[in-house]
Structure formats: C-alpha cells, structure tokens
N, C-alpha and C positions, 0 to 999 in steps of 0.2 A: 207962861201959859196959865198962870193962876188968875191973871186979870181977864184975858180974852179967851173965849173958847177956840180950840185949834180948828183949822180948816179941815174939811173932809180928807184932803190929800194927806195932811199931816197925821190925821187919825189912822188912816190906812197904813202909812209908813210906820207909825208907832206900833200898830198891831203886828206888822211884819217883824218889827224889831223884837217885840215880846215873844213871838213865835220862834224866832231864830235862836233866842237865848233860852227857850223853853220856860219862860216866866209866865205860866198860865194864870197865876193869881192876878198879876197886873193886867193880863189880857182879859180876864173875866171882868175886872173893874172897868177896863176901857170899853168893853162891850156893853156893860150895864149903863155907862154914861152916854154912849153914842150908838145905841142900838139901831137907830134909823140909818146910820152909815154902815155899820158892820152887821150886815144882814147874814143869815144862816149860810147861804151858799158861798158868800165872800169869805167868811171865816173858815169854812171847810177847805176852800181853795188855798187860803193862806197857810192853813195847817198842812195841807197836802204838799205844798211847795216848799215851805221853809221850816217846818218843825223837823228837827233831826230824826232820821229813821231809827237811830239807836236809842231814842227815848222809849222807855218801857210804856207799852200801851196802858198799863194799869194807872199811869199818871194822867194821861189825857183822855182815856175812855170815858170817865165820868163827865168830863168837860164837854166832850162831843155829844154824849147822851143828853146833857142838859140843853145844849144848843138846839139839837134836833127835836127834842120833845117839848120845847117851849117852857121848860121849867126855869124858874129864876136862878140866876147864877149867884153863887155865894161871893159876896164882895167883902173881902177882908182888908182891902187897901182903900182908904178914903181917896176921894177924887183929888184932893189937894196934895196927896202924897205920891201920886204917880210920877214916875221919873220921865219927864218929857224932854230931857236934855238932848237925846238923839235928833230931835226935830226942831229944837228951839232956834237953832242958828239958820234954819232953812226958811226961805221966803215961800210964800204960797206958790209962786211960779216955779221955784226950784222943786218944791214938793210935788207939783203936778208933773214936772218932767221925770222925776224919779218914779212916780206911779206908773208911767208908761213903760219903764224899763223893768218892772217887777216880773213880767212874764209868768204870771200865775198859771199853774196847770189847770186844764179844764177837768171837770168832774166826769163828764161823759166822753171818755176817750173811746178809741176803737176796740179796746179789749174789755170794756166794761159792759155788762149785760144791758140790753136795751129792752124797752117795753114800757107800757103805761104804768106798770106798778113799780117801776124803778125810780126811786126818789134820790135826792142828793146824798143822803146818808149811805145808801147802798153803793152809789157810785164812789163815794169817798172811801168806804171800807175796802172795796175791790182794788181801787187804785193804790190806796195806802199799803195794802198787803203786797201787791206786786213790787212797789218801791222798796218796802222793807227787805224783801228777799234779794232784789237785784242790786240795790245801792249799798246795802249794809250786810247782806247775808244773814239777816235776822229772821229767817223763816220760823225759827223756833218761837218767836214772839208773836207771830200772826194769830195763833189761837187766842192769846190774851186780848188781842184787838177785837176778835169776832165774837167771843163768847158772850160779852154783855149785850150783844145785839141779835142773838140767835132768834129771839122771839119777834124781832122787828119785821122780818120778812123770811119767807121760805127759801128764797134764793140764797140768802146768807147762810142758812143752816145747810142747805144742799152743798154749797161751795165749800163750806167748812168740812163736812163729812166726806164728800166724795173726792175732793181735790187736795185741800190743804193737809188734812190728816194723813192720807196715804203717803203723800210725798214727804211730809215731815218725818213720819216713822221710817220710811225707806232710807232717807238721807242722813237723819240726825239721831234717831233713837235706836233703830235696829242695826244699821251698818254704818256707823259714823266713820269707821276706818276707810271706807270706800269713798272715792272722790265723786261728788255729785255731778252728774252729767247734764242735768236740766234744771233750769230755774222754774219757779212756780208758774210763770206765764207760759214758758216753753212746754212744760209738762201738760198744762191744761190744753194746749193747742195740738198735742200729739194725737195721731190716730188712735182709736181705742185699742187695737191689737198691739200697737207699739207701746202704748202706755202700760198695758198689763205685762208685756214682755219685760219692760224695764223694772216694774215693781217686783217681778219674780226672778230677776237676773241673778241674785245672790242666794236665793232660797235653796238650801240643801247643797250648796257648793262644796262644803267640806263635811267629813263624817261627824265631827264633833258638833255640827249645827243641825243634825237630823231632828233633834228634839225641838227645834224652833220652827219647823215647817208649818205646824198647825198654827203657831202664833202669826206667821206671815200671812197665811191665807185668811185668818180671822181678822187681822188688823190691817191688811193692805187691800186684799181683793174684796172682802165683805163690804167695807165702807165705800169702795170705789163704785159699787153697783148702784148706790143710792143717788142716782142722777138720771132723770128722765131723758136727758139729751143723749144718753148712751144706750137707749133702747129704741128699737125700730119695729115697725109693724109692716110685715111684708104681705102682699096679696098673693094668694096661691089657691089653686083649685083643690078644695077639700073633698068635694063629692060632686061629680058631674051630674048626678041624678037629682041633686037637691034643687030647690027652687032658686036659691041665689046663685048656686054654682061656684061660689067663691067665699073665702073667709080670710080674716086677718090673723096672721101668725106672728107672735112675738119672737123677737130675736135680739140678742145682745152680743155684738161682735167681741167685745172685751171678755165677756164670760165664756164665749166659745174658745177664745184664745187660752183662757185658764184651763178649760177641759182638755184642749189639745196639749197643753203643757203637762197635764196630769198623765195622759196616756203615753206621751213621749217619754216621760220619766219611767213609766211602767215597762216600756219596751227597751229602755236603755239602762236604768238603774231602779229596779223594781222596789228596792228598799225605801227610796224617797217617796214613791207613790204610796207604798203601804203605810209609811209613817204619816203622810198627809191625810190618808183616809182614816186612819185610826185616831189621829189627834184632832181631827176637824169633823164636826157634825154636819158639814155641808153649808150651803149659803145662808141658812137661818142662824148659823153660829157666827155672829159678827161682833166685833169690838168697835163700837162707835165712840168710845171715850166716856168719861164720867159725866161730862157736861152736856152731852148731846144724845138725842134719841131720834129714831126715824122708823118709818114703816114702808114696806113695799106693798104694791097692790096685790090682790089675791092671785090674779092670773100671772103676775110676774113671779111671785113666790112659787107657784105651781110649776111654772116653766123652769125655774132654777132647780127645784127639787127633782123634777123628772129628768132633766138633762144631766144633772149630777149623778143620779143613779145609773143612767146609761153609761156615763163615763167610767164609773166604778166597775161595772160589769165588763166594759171594754178593756179596762186595765187588767182585770183578772185573765182575760183571754190573751193579752199581749205579753204577759211575763215570759221572757225568752229562756230563762234558766230552767233546766230540768233537775232541780235539786229539791230535797225534802223541805228545806226552809222556804224556798220559793213557792212551793205548792201550799204549804201551810199559810203563807202570806196571802195567796189567792183565796184560800178558804176564809181567812179573816175578812177579806174584802166582801165576800158574799154575806157573811154574818153581819157586817156593818150595814149592808143594804137592807137586810131583813129588819134590823133595828130601826133604821130610818123609815121603813115602811110600816112600822108598828107590828111587825111579825115577831113571833117567838124564835130567837136564834137557837140553833142546836149547839152541842158541845164543841170541843175542839176537833180538829180533823182526825187525830189518832183515835179518839174514842168513837167517832162516827164510823170510821173504817173498821174498827174492831167489831162493831155490831153487825156489819154486812147486811144491813136492812134492805129488803127488797124495794125496788123503785119501779113504779109502773112504766111500761113503754110509752114513749112520746109519739104523738102523731106528727109525722114528717111534714105534713101539709101546714102545720102551724109555724114551721120554720122554712117555708118555701121549698121543701123537698130537696131536690138535687142541688139547689142553689145555696143550701145551708153552708156548705164548705166554703163557697165564695164569700159569704157574709163574714166568715172568720177573718178575712184579710182585707176586705174593702168596706169603707163607709160604716165603720163601727159606731160612729156618733150620729149617723143619719137617722131620722125618725122612722124610716122605712126598714131599718135592720131589725129583724125579729129576734135575733140572738141577744141583743142588748136592750130590748124593750123591757122596762122594769115591771114584769108581771110574774106571777107565781110559776108558770111553766118554764120561762127562760131562766129564772133563778134556780129552780130545781134541776134543770138540765146542766147548767154550769156547775152546780154542786156535785152532781154525779160524775161529770167529766173530771173534775178535780180529784175526786176519790179514785177514779180509775187510773189517772196519771200517777197518783200517789202510790197506789199498789204496785204499779210497774216500776216506778223509781225506787221505792224501798226494797224491791226484790232484786235490784241491780240492773234494770233496763231503763235508762233515763228516758223520761217522756214528759213533754210539756202539755199544758191544757189544750193548746191548739192541735197538737199531734193526736191527742186522744179524740178531739172533735173530728179530725179528718177520718180516723178509723171508724168512728160511729156514723158519720154523715155520708162519706163516699161509699162505704160498705163494699170495698173491694176485697174479695175472698183471698187473693194472693197476698195482699198487704197484711190482712189480719193473720193469715197463717205465718207469714214471715215474722211478725211481731210476737206471735205466740211461741214460735220456735226459739226466738231469742230469750223469751222469758223462761221457758222450761230449761234451756241449756244453762242459763245463769243460775236458776234454782239448784241445778245439779252441782254446779261449781261451788256454790256458797253454802250448801246444806251441811249441817253438822254430821259427824260420823254416825252417831247412835242416838238420833232424835227423831222418832216417828211422829211426834207431835208437830214438828216443823213441816213434814210432808203432808200430814192431814190438813193442817191449816192452809198450806200452799194450794192443795187441791180445791179446797173450799173457795179460796180467793180466785183461782183461775175460772172455776165454774161461775162464780158471781160476775166476773168480767164478761162472761159469755152472754148472760141475759139480765145482768143487774139484779140478781136474786130471784128472778121469776122462774117458773117451771121450764126446764130445758126443752128445747124443741125447735123446729124450723121457724125462722123469723117471718112474721106476717108482712105482707107487702104494705109499704107506706108507713112503717113503724121504725122507731129508733129504740133499740133494746139491748145495747151493749157494744163494747168496742170489738168483741169477738163474735158478735151476734150472727154473722153469716158463715161461721166455721161450724161444720157438723159436730155435734157433741161426741160422736164416736171418734172423730179425729182427735179431739182434745183429750179424751180418755186414753186413746192409744198412745199419743205422745207422752202423756203423763206416766203411763205404765212403762214406757221405754226408759223414762228418766229414773223411775224407781229401780228398775232392773240394772241400769248402768251404774247406779249409786249403791248397789248391793242391798237394797231394802226388800229382800225376797219375802220374808214373812208378812210384811205389810202389804206388799203387792198381792200376795195370795189371799189375804183377808179382805182386800178391797175388791178384787176382781174374780176370784174363784170361789172362795168360801162364803161370800155374802149371798143372801137370797135375792138381792136386787139385780145382780149380774149387769153391771153397766155396759159390758161388751158381750156380744154374741160369742158362742163357742168357737166359730170359725175365725172371727177376728182376733179373739184371744190367742188361739193357736198360732195364727200367722205372726202375731206380734211377739209372742214368746220365741218362736223359731227365728224370726228376723233379729231379735235382740241377742239371742245366743250367737248367731252367726256374726252379728256386728261386733260383739265382744271378741269373737275369734279373729275377725279381720283386723281389729285394732291391737291385737296382741303382738308383742315383740319377742317373747320367749316361747319356744316350742314345747316347753315343759308344761304338762297339763296340771301340775300342782302349784303353778305360780301364775300371777298376772292375768292376762286376758283369757287364756285357756281355762284357768281355774274358774273364772267368772262364767265362762260359757258353760262349763260343766254344772255349776251351781244353778244357773238359770233354768236349764232343762230339767233339773231335779226339783225346782221350786213349785211346780204345778203338776203334781202326780195325777190329778183327775183329768187334766186337759191333755197332757202328753205323757202317758205312762211308758213303762219300759218296753212294752211290745209295740208301741206306735212306730210306724216306719220312719217318720221324721226324726224321732229321738234315736232310733238305731243308726240312721245315717250320720247324725251329728256325733254320736259316740264313736262310730267307726272313724270319722274324721279326726276326732280327738286322739284316738289310739294311733292312727297313722302319723299324726303330727308329733305326738309324744315320742314315737319310735325314732324320729329324726333328731331328737334332742341329745342323743348319746353320741352324735358325730359332729365333726367340724364340717360346716357347709357354708360356702360363699358362692352365690350365683352370679353376683356382680362385684367387680373389684371395689373393695372398701365398704360393701353393704352386706352385713350378715343376713342369714336366712331369716325370714319372718313368716309366720304361719299363713298369712293371706296369700303368699305366693303359691302355696300348695293348692289352695282352693280355686284360684283363678288361672292356674297354669293350663295351657292347652294340652300338654303332655306330661302329667305329673309323674308318670313312671320314669321318665327321663331324669328326674331328680335323683333317683337311686343311682343312676350312672354317675352323677356328679359326686355323690357320697363315696362311691367306690374309687373315684379318681383322687379324692382329697383325703381319704383315710386309708393308710396302708393296712394290709391284712384284713380289711373290712369284708372282703369276699368270703372269708372263712365263716361268716355268720349268715350263711345262706338262708337258713330257716327263718331268721328274723326278718329278712328282706321279703321272703315269700309271704309271711304274715302281714307285713307292711303293704304289699301289693293287694292282698285280700281285703284289707281295711280300705284301701283306696277304691276298690270295686264296690264294697258295701256302702261307702260314703257317697256313691253316685258320681264320682269324679270321672272325667273323660279319659278313662284308661285305655279303651280300645274302641276303634271306630269300625262298625260293620258296614261293609259295602252295600249300598242300596237302602240303608236305614238311617233315619235321623237319630234315633236313640235306641238302645237295646231294650228288649222286653225282659220281664222277669225270667222267662224260660231260657234266655241267653246268658244269665249270670254265671252259671257253672262253667260254661265253655269260655266265657270271658276270663274267669279266674284262671282257668287252665292256660289260656293264652298269655295272661300276665305273668303267671308263674314261669312259663317257658322263657318269656322275655327276660325275667329277672335272673333265671339260671344262666341264660346266655350272657347276660351282663357280668355275672360273677365269673364265668369261664373266661371271658375276655379280660377281666381285671386280673385274674390269677395268671393268665399268660403274660399280661403286661408286666407283672412283678416276677416273672420267671419262675412261677410255681406251677410247673406242668403237672406234678403229681396230683394237686388238688383239682386242677382243670380236668385231668383225665378221669378222676373219680366222679366229678359232676357229670361228665359226658356219659359214662357207662351206667351211672345210677339214676340220672335224672332225665336224660334226653332220649328220644326215640320211643317213649311210652305212648301208645295209642289207646283209644277208647273204642275200638272195634267199629261196628257198623255205624254207631252214632257219630263218631269222628268223621268217617267217610261221607256220611250224609250231609254233614255241615261243612265240608271242605269248600263248597262253592261260596260260602259267605265268610268263613274264618280262614285265615292264612297265617301259618307260622313262618315268619320271615327271619327268625333269629336263631332257632335251634340248629338248623343245618349249617348256618354260617359259623356258629360257635364250634360245632363239631369239626367242621372243615378247618377252621383256624387252629384248633387243637391238633388236628392231623398234620398240619403244615409246620408245627412248631419244631424247631431244631435245637437240640440240647446244647447249651454253652457252659462256660465256666461259672456264669452267674446263676445257672439253674439250680434250684434247690434239690438236694439229694433225697432219695426215698428213705423213709423211716424204717421200712421192712420190705423184704423181697418176696417172702412166701414161697411159692413154687415156681416163680419166674426165673428166667435165665440169670446166671450170675454176671454175665457180660452186660454192663450198663447200656452199651450202645444197642445191643440186640434187644434188650428189654425195652428200651425207649422206642425202637422201631416197631416192636410188636404192639406197644400201647398206641402208637400213632395209627397202626393198621386198624386197631379196634375203633378208634375215634372216626377214622374215615369210613369204616364199615357202617357206623351209626349214621354218619352223614349221608351215605348212600340210601339208607332205609328211609330217612325222613326228608330228604331234599326234594323239591318240586322237579318235575320232569325237565323243564328248561335248564336246570342247573346240573343235571347228571353228568354231562360231558366234562365240566370242570372238575367235579369230584372224582370221576374215573381217572382222569389224567393224573391227578395228585395221588390217587390210590396206586396206579401202576408204578409211578416213580418211587413211592415208598416201598412197594413190593420188591422192586429191583434192588433198592438199597438194602433191604433185609436179606435177600438172597446173597448179595455180595458180602454182607457182614458175616453171614453164617459160613460161607465158603472160606472166607478169610480166617475165621476162628478155627475151622476144621484144619486148614493148612497149618496154622500155628501149632495145633495140638499134635498133628502128625510129625511135624519137625521136632517138637519136644520129645515125643515118644522115640523117634529115631535116634535122637541124641542121647537118650537115656538107655539104649539097648546095650547091656554089659556082657552078652554071651560070648563075644569075641575076645574078651580080656582074659589074661592068664588067671587061673584060680576061680573063674566065675562059675556059678552054678549052672547046670544044664537046664536049658529051657524045656519045659514039658512039650510033648508032641501035640499035634492038633487034635488027636483023638482023646487026649487027656485034658483038654482045655476046661478050665473052671469058669463058670459064668462070672463075669465081673460084677462087683457090687454097684458101681456107678457107670453109666453109659456116658462117654465123653462125646464131644462134638465130632471127633474123627471117626469114632465108632458109628455115630449116627450117619455120617457121610458114607462109610463102607457098607452099612446095612440099610441103605436108602430104600432098596426094594422090599425089605422085610419090615420096616418101621410102620407103625400105624399112622393114621392121619394126624398131622401136627397142627399147632395153632396157625401156622402159615396156610395149611390147606383149609382150615376152618374159615379163615378170613376170605380165602378164595371162594369157598362155598357160600359164604355170606354175600359176597358180591354177586354170585349167581342168583341168590334169592332176590336181590334188589332189582333183578330184571322185571319183576312184577310191576314196578313203577313206570316202566316205559316200553311195554310190549308193543305199544302202538307206534313206536319210533323205530322204523326198520334200520335206519343208519346206526343208531346207538346199539341195537341188538346185534348188528353185524360186528361192530367193534368189540362188543363183549365177547362174542364167540371167538373172534380172532385172538383176543387177549388170553383166553383160557385154553386155546389149542396150540399156543406157541410156547408150551412148557419145555424146559431144557433137560429134565431128568426123566429116567425111566419110570419111576413110580408115578410121576405126573401123567405120563402117557397112558399108563395102565388105568389110572383113576379116571381119566377122561374117557377111555374106551369103555370101561365098565359102566360109567354113568350114562354114556350115550346109548349103550346096549339096553340098559334097564330103564330108559327115560319114560317109556310108555306105561310102565306098570308101577313105578315108585314115584311118589310125590316129592317135590323139591323140599317141602317143609320137613318130610320124614328124613330125607337125605341130610338136611342140616342138623336135625336132632341126632341121627346116627353118627354123624361126623363128630359132634360134640361129645357123645358118649364114648365113641372109640378113642378119642383123644384122652379122655379121663382114664379109661381102662389101660391104655398103653402107658400113660404116665405112671400109674400105680405099678404096672408090670416092670417098668424100668427100675422103680425104687426097690422092688423085691428081687430083681436080677433074673426075671423070667425071660424066656426066649420069645420074642415077638412073633417069630415065624410059626412056632408050634402053637402058640396061643391062637394065632389067626387061623391055623389049619383046623384046630379043634372046633373053633366056632363055626367054620364052614361045614 
C-alpha cells in the first residue's frame, strides 16, 4: 500500500479494523489521509458499530469531539507506517463485497431524539449510551461519554441529568446490591409514574436506610424533573367570569407520583415521611452532579414548591399513630413548611404546648364549613382542598390541631390529628362530651396522689382545649374555636370538679370552686355536683364502714364545702343519715345474694330497705337483742329519705308525715325482732318486746291517721308470740319475779298477755283469728291451773299424818292459823273469795278490745258468748256484777280496778290476809 493509494473500500475496511481493535491513533492518521472518504457521519457509524462498548469513553471522547468539531486530528503515526496488512491481500472487488457486509448501525434510530437541531453527534451519543448499557452493562461509563459534550446541545444535558444520572444512581451507586430491572432505554421509555415508582422502590425499605431518604429524593427525583417532556400543560376553567374563561395549568405526573409516595408513607410509616421532609428541602434541593447544572422555569418551580407544601400538610394530617412521637413529627412537618415559606418557625411542640398561647378562632367558611371534615379524608392533594392549601390560616389550623391532639395523647387519651380535626370541624356535642369524659377519667387515673400542681395544669389545658385559649363562652356560628368548643363551660367545670372530688383533692376543689371570688360554677350547680359526687362515692363503695373506702370519701366530700352544704342543709343531713344507717350494718354479717357480700349501694337503691334488717336478723344469731340499734337504724333510713314506708294515695311523704313514718318503721323493726326471737326459741325476749314495745298508741293523732297509715306487723308479731308453744329448745327465764313457779302456767299467762296485746292493736278484719287463738290459750291455762291444783290436793292428802300413831292432834277449824303461802289447791277451794286474778284481767282486757269492732255484730256476739260460758262460780258472779253495773261504770275503769284488785290481792296473799274479809271491808 506504500506504492498505490488504497481504494475507498479498503480505506473503510481499514477504518473498521482500527475501530475494532480500538486503535484510535491509526484511525486518526487514516482519517487525516483519507478525509474525503472517511467523513464525519461514516466515522461515527463505524465507532458506534465496531468500537467495543467496554472501551472507556475517556479514550475516544476527544477523538469524537475532534471529528465533530472539525478540529485537526493529532497524527502521531506517519502514513507510511500505517499497518495495512488486514486489507493488503484483498482485491478491490473483495473489499467492496466486505463493505456491503459491514451493516453499520444508523445514527438516527427509532430511540434517538428527532428534530432539526439533532445532529450526528447527538444521535451518536444517545445510541452509544444505549449500547454501552445494553451490550456491556457499562451504564456507569455513560456519564464519561456525555460530560465532554454537555455544552454541545441542551438535549444531551437534559438526557444526562434527567435520565442517565437517576438510573445510574439507582442501580449502581445507591443500591448496587439490588438487581437492575430496567436498561437505560427501557427506563427512558417507562411511563412517568412507573419510572418514579421504580426510582423510589428501595427508599426507606429498611430502618438503617432512613438517613438516606433525603439523598434519594435529592439525587433521584430532583434530577428526573429536569426534562420538559415530563411536564404537561392541561387546559382547565380557572374562572368562568374571566374573559378567556380558561387557563393552562402545569402538571407533572412523575412529581405527583412522588407526592403520593410521600403521603402514602405518612399514612403507613410516618417516620419515613418525616425523615424525607426533614432531610430534603423540597424540589429546589436537587443534586445534579458536579459536572452538570440546570434550571427550571419559574412557573415550574412555583408549581413544585406549592404542591410539595400541600403534600407536607397532607402528610401531617395522615399520620395514623396517636403517639407523642408521631404528633411531634407532625409538628416538625409544619415547622418545615414555615421554613420553606420563609416564615419564622416556632419552637418544638412541647414548648409551644407549655405556653398554651391563645389562638384566634377560624372562620369555618375558609375551609368549606361542614365539608371541612370530608376534606380530611378525600383529595388532600387536590388544589381545591382548603386544609392543605399552603397559606397562613391552614398552617395555623393544622398547628393548633396538633397541639390539641398532643394534649389529649400526653394525658393518656390517644388522639390523632385527623380525630382532633373531626372534633373541631363536625362540632358534635355528644362526641366532644364523650372525648372530654375520657380525658377527665384518664386524668383521675394518672394523677399523682399529692400534687395539686398537676390538677391546676390539667384544668388549664382542658379549658384551653375548649376555646384554644380564648375567653370561655358559647361558640359563635360559623367559627372553629376548639375541639371542645361546643361543650358548655359549666359542664366542663362540673366534670372537672367531680374528678377532683373522686381523687380526694378536696382542699383544691374548695379553693377553685367555693373560696375563689370568680365562682366558675353557680351555687346550685356546685351544690348538685357535690351532692352527686358524694352519692357517687357512696354507690361505688364496697365496705359499709364509714371510716374506710367509699363511705369515708363520701363523708369527706360533704364536709369539704362548708359554705355550700353546711351541717344544717337538708341534703347533708340526708347523706349523713344514710352514712349512719350504712355504717350500722357494718357490724353484722350480711349477704343478700349468694356469693355477693352486701355493698352500700344496695341500701340506697333497694325498694324496701327496712327488709334488709330482716336479712340481718336471719343471718346473725342473737342480733334481735340489739333492738334499739335497729330502731336507730330505721330512723336513719327515714331521715335519709329512703323508701321505708309507702303511704296510700301519696307519691312521697311530706315532712309532716316523717314522725308517723318513723313510728311505723319502729313497729315493723320491733315486729321483726320478735319474729327473730321466736325463730331462735327465745320467747322471753319476744314476750318482753311485745309487752313493752307493741300496742302503744298516740291517741287521737294515731286514730286520725289510721286511714293512711297501717300497722301490718305489730299485731302479727304479738299473735305469733301468743301462738308460741314452749319446747325443750326454748330458753329458760332468767328470773321469775312474782310470776307462778309453774313454768307451763307462767308461759300460758305470758301468751295470754301477748294475745291481749294483739287484740288491742289488730285491725277489725283480723279479730276473729286472734280471738280464736285467745280462747284456745285461755282454755289451756284453765286446764293447767286445775291440773296443778289437783296435784297439790293429792300431795296434801298424802301428807296428812293425823291418822298415824303418835301424830300430833290437828287444830280445829276455829283455831286455824292463816297459812303463810296460798297454794294452788287453796286457791281452787277459795275461788269464790279470791280477788281478780291475772286470768280474769286477761278476760277483762279482751272485753276492752270490743271497742275495735263494736260495729261487727257477729264478733260482738261471739265475744259475749265466750265471756258468759264461764265454768266457775266466781266467773258467774263477776259477769253478773259487771252486767248489773254496766250502765254506770266505764269499761276502762273496770280494767283499771281489775288490775288494782289483782295487785292488792297478790300483796294480801304474801301477808297471809284473808281475802274475804279484805273484800268485805272494802265494800
């Protein structure tokens, strides 16, 4: 080839050879010698097709630059030293045939940008970059290829920044351990949203990579936006009243995908969103590399900044966790937005909340009024959403909602920003009251035992939540002024006072609500609250002892407000009576339901609290002996206003009825004790209660009230005592006194007295039953006396020794000495001479009882027949005498004379006097 110049075909083949072996020096010499054959486009096609993709672009980039710029090539190899051996053996015809088989790649392929400004160099760089990535996986070397030509055309710079750089960082620099899913060409052809989704697929995937989130947004998303092909201009109606009626609105689907990724992270893993916002200053914070620089148009930058601020506000609303850390993160997001908008950010959330600074109410119309709550959940990124529009009002509203949620959460009531927004926007009173109740209950549970400062601070916070630090009062229509803004202030103060009382902070409660000149609550509301709190403590008590637990708290509550509820106040007197009644039950074992011990609330809600005394008597042996304690217990029940007695025809008793109600309750309790004593075979105690407690009347007052008050228990108790029959289990009397020494006779005499009491106090319809029992007992007593007399006669007859040899002579009748003691036999022999006995007194008492049923002719007839069928002569005489003097001697006087005569005759017997002479002298 030194002699003749090579043919064009051989020159091309030789150029291909030099390109294949990457011998650019020889290729430069060849081009210098045969520039007319090896034109610029042919050389670029040869390099594109045959230059190995693994060759570093730094080697051939200067060569390409020289070719495309028209600069002279450096020729280091002389023409006569070129190695032409590869083509020396070829003929021109063979060389021509080989040329046809080269299949050089075109510069303007389907994936290369088209346009009038696209020259061969641009096409070569794009095509070369694609082949380097696809054929050799040398994407990391593509920037070296493009950097020398960035100033050649804007398309190269744009492609480098928006496509090559993000994919290179995603696949090779940031996450090299992850397998690359797309080639450079495939990535460039992806839809915008899919491309962004791929770029952020590994961002924040693990906890240890949270610190790299800002790097990814800065290095992947920021550069990706610098491409006009990824921006769209949509036509929309901006203002129908304007002349044009339409405007062009910028949009960037890939950027919108980025914002959606951000808010999705906020709703799923808010820490990723927080780290992204904290470590990235938004779309203006972009890493374009050291070798490149680019600028967005002003309207594009404004669009990015505006939509990014909207996404940050939306992220704060979407944080789902109701934790202190999450709310502090939301507050940091707000502070970041203020910084980006060139506003002065406030301190951290805790310091801001500590200040409890007032926040002016918001105009609900600025946030679409009733639709504001719907905006919390829908279309947070839409331009029409007023909550996320980056303006001062929306940022301030979000800030105060975060503070409100933080106060609730820190106090133990978890609350998200969205929930706080619902409370403030929906303004449902019941929802606000429910949340307020949860807050105050939690404060009570978490409060330290002796820390008034905690409660003072808690009250300030609760009142701040009501109106966000403004003057308390009813909320104005169309305003947003606190998450408890529609709850009356009186209700809040009342609930807080209840919490103070339930927690035992009595002195603080007094200083806040009674001693203060401000008087947050009216006197009536304060009184009702104190009274209800005291009764609430009573109802929650489990121990009936007033010195412990809930009853002690109840007692302390009513004593904590001496000005509001003093000792003379009826409400306090009722509560104290209730406490005394309950405390009295603490000395006894009492179970109303199996397995459930008695609790104080049962006494207050029981429909018949006096019946509880009956349970006490059943479950506590010998408890009936403490009658006076039970009577006092019943009085306390009456004084406490418990439903101890129902008056016929009245809903509730009047104060004038209290004394008679106490009397009725006392009689019922006495009757219960009598029944309990009989049940335990203690007839002596039952008898003493009958004769000392029952049958006592109150004169005309009692008779005048008989129409509305009915004693249904006393006569039954007396009747049951009269029916009692002594057994071996019956307790023996402790002393006899002047009673008969025969226990059977003594017992029958006591039964007669009980039945006589029953006759006096029983209602007319029950007299027949009592009389029948009275007659049977009377007959038994007659039989017992006769039997005793017969036994004494037999004993006296067996003891007569006058007929025995050596016996002393018995004195004659005219020398009889008065016996010192009158026996039963003597009583029987001297029946006509004996004064009225207890038996006769009982019979006289029965006659007195006729006053109760004079209107019942049948009963009166039975009475007269019973008292005219006497068996002894003294009885006949007494009946005749009484019948003869009936018109001039009152029955009450007869009863008194009978009792007096009995006493005198008894004393006469003790002295040995002759009853006949005594009676004759009296006559």
